Structure formats: C-alpha cells, structure tokens
N, C-alpha and C positions, 0 to 999 in steps of 0.2 A: 244259389247256385238253381240254372235253368234246370226245370225237369220236363217231362211230356206227360199227355192227356193222360195217358195209363198210371201214371206216376202219383198224379193226381189224384184221381179218383180211389187208389188203393188209399193213400191217406184219407181224406175223407171221413173215407167207407170206416175205415180203421178208427177217425174222429168220434165217427156216429155211434158206433157198435160200444165203446168206451162212455161214451156219455159227455165226455168231456165237455169246458165249459169253454166257448171261445169269444171274445171280445171281438167282434167285427168291425171293422171300420171302412165306410164304402167312401171316397172322393172321386168325383167331379169338381175341374174345372174347380172353382174357390169352394166348391158344396163338398164341406166333409158332415156325414153321419154314421155314429154309435149306435152299437147294439150289441146288450152283453145275454150270450145265452148257449142255446145246442143246435148241433145239426137234427132237423126234424127227417128230410130226406134227404142224399143225393144217386143221381143216374148220369148218363151221360151228357144230357143236354143241362143240365140248374141242378143248385143245392137248394135247398129249400130251410132255412133259419130261422130260429125264433125264440122267445120267454115263455114260453108256451107252458117249458119244464117249472117255470120256477114260480115261487112263492105268491109272485107278483098278480093280485087279479086282470091286470091289462095285460100280462104275458104273451096272449094270442094276439093280441091287437101291434107286440110289438117284431115284426117281421123283414128278413127280405127274403128274392127269389134270385137269385146270382147263377144270370147264364155263365154256361161252359162253354159252350160252339167256337172256336174261335181264339180264345185266348189263350195267355200267353201266362208258362206257373215259373213260381221262382221258391225254393226250399229255404228256410231256414234256421238250422239247428241251435237247439235253446243256447248255446252259451255265446252264440253271436247276436240270439234276440235282443239282447238289453241294450247295445252295443247299437243296434238299430232303431227301436224304440224309444230311445232315450233314459228316463227316471224311469220309467215303466217296469216294477218286475214282478217274478211269481211267472213270467212264459217258457214254454216248453222250447215250442216249435213253431213259427211264422210261415205261411201257407201265400201268397200273394195271386193275387189275379189280376193279371190287366188285360183291356180290349185299345183296336185300334182306336177308339172310338174317344178315348181318354180315359175312360171308366177305368177304378182300381179300386180296389176291395184286397183288405188286408185281413186276414185270416189267424191273427196268435191265438194259439191255444194254449189253456192255463194248465201250473202240473198238476195230476190223477189228483179229487178231491175226497176226501174218506165218503164213504157210502150217505153217511149220516147228514150230511151238507149238501148231498146230490138232493136234498128236499124232495 
C-alpha cells in the first residue's frame, strides 16, 4: 500500500531504534545490488544503511545512502512479503522507495533477532 513520507520516516526510525536487520536491494535499470545490514541513521533527506555493525570486518565498506526527498513509498506487511519476494522467507515487512529516475530501493526487514545474534 502507498504511504506518505511521514509514515515512511516513522517506520525507518522504528527499525533503526530496534536495530532490525534489513536486506537492502537497490535496483536501477538492469543493475541490482544487495546489502544485508542495519540502518545507521535516518532523517527527512536520506537513510544511511550499512553492514558496519556486523561481524564482517568489511562491514563499513558495504553501505548505501538512500535519498528520500521526492520519493514515493510503499509498505507491505509481513503476511504479504513472501508473496512479493517469492521464495525468500523470514521477513516481517518491506518498505519500497521509488524515484522518478527509475531508482527503486526495497527494504525488507527481517523478524526481530535475539540479542545474542545482533553481533
């Protein structure tokens, strides 16, 4: 369902505070890039996302700065995420950020992990 920017910011801030693991997928034309990580910061202009909090020593090198201004936002609840993502399992919800340029970012958030798994 389509949501407004304020609702999208509220969701992103909640996932940031909860340190939720997100499987970020960035698509532009025929290119797709994926990063598994957490939100480092979020404001009305952008979301900074990385694997910096992971156990991978290259985590800080795996990052994305996602523009929010002028974007359209779509939210899918957990029970519908598996339909959207096909065979991928374990997702609680997904926020999609789309720009007129053709840039699309999918942020499926995984179910909350036990604190011991948060690294």
